[in-house]
N, C-alpha and C positions, 0 to 999 in steps of 0.2 A: 676753518677747522677748529674744533673744540678741544676739550681736555679728556684725559683718560683717568677715571677714578678707580683706584685699587683699594678694595675693602679688606680683603684677606683671602682665606682659603676655606673651603668646605671641609668638614671632618672626613677622615678616611672611612670608607665603607667597601662593600663588595664591588662597586664600580671602579673601573680603572681609568675613566674619562677625565676630562679637565676638571680640576678642583677649584680653580680660581673664581673668586667673587669680584668681578670688575665690570665696569660699564664705560662706554665712550659716549660723551655728550656733545651736542653741537655747541658752537661758540656762545649763543645766547643762554642756553641752559647752564653751561659750565661757568659763565660769568656770574650768573645768579647764585649758583652753589658756592663759588669762591667768595662772593660778597657775604652770603649767609655765614660761612665759616669764619670770615674775618670779624663780622659783627658779633658772633656768638663767643668767640675765643680770644680775640686779640688783646682786650683790656685786662681781663682777669687771669688768662692762661696763655701768655705769649709763647712759652716754651712748647706747649702742645700745638698751638697754631703754627709755629715755625716748623716743627717736625712734620706736621700734616702737609704743609705747603712747600717743603724743601725741594721737591722735584717740579714745581710749577714752571720754571724756565723750560723744561722739557715737555710741557703740557700734561703733567701728571700730578694728581693729588693722591697721596699714599697713606691710607690709614694703617698699613702694615708697619710703618715706622714707629707707631705708638705702642706702649706697653698695654697690657690688659686694662689696668687702672686708667691710663690716659685715654684709651679708646672709649671706655664707659663714661668717663667724665666729658669727653668731647661730645658724645651722643646725647648725654643729658643736657648739656648747654645748648646744643642745636635744637633739641626738643623744646627747651624753655623758650627759645627765640621764635619757634614756629607754632607753639601751643599744641604740639602733638604729644601723644602718649604711647609711642611705640615701645614695646618691652624688649630690652636687651638682656641677654644672659651674661 
């Protein structure tokens, strides 16, 4: 079994359906993501990394625990590690 990654919630709109932004990954994929997050954040931003991974014992990685600034900083650091340029609002 892998981990469940909670990213946040979609903005309210006319839909009353599920607003959650989350994904469940198999163990191989979740281990790779956890390693990436550790590599990108642990040395320079240990508080952000700790908040992100605080539910890991329950197989959850939760971006919702971060402030807006912390979220954006985490995304930028992860992008820097992967060489991607995904735009985040």
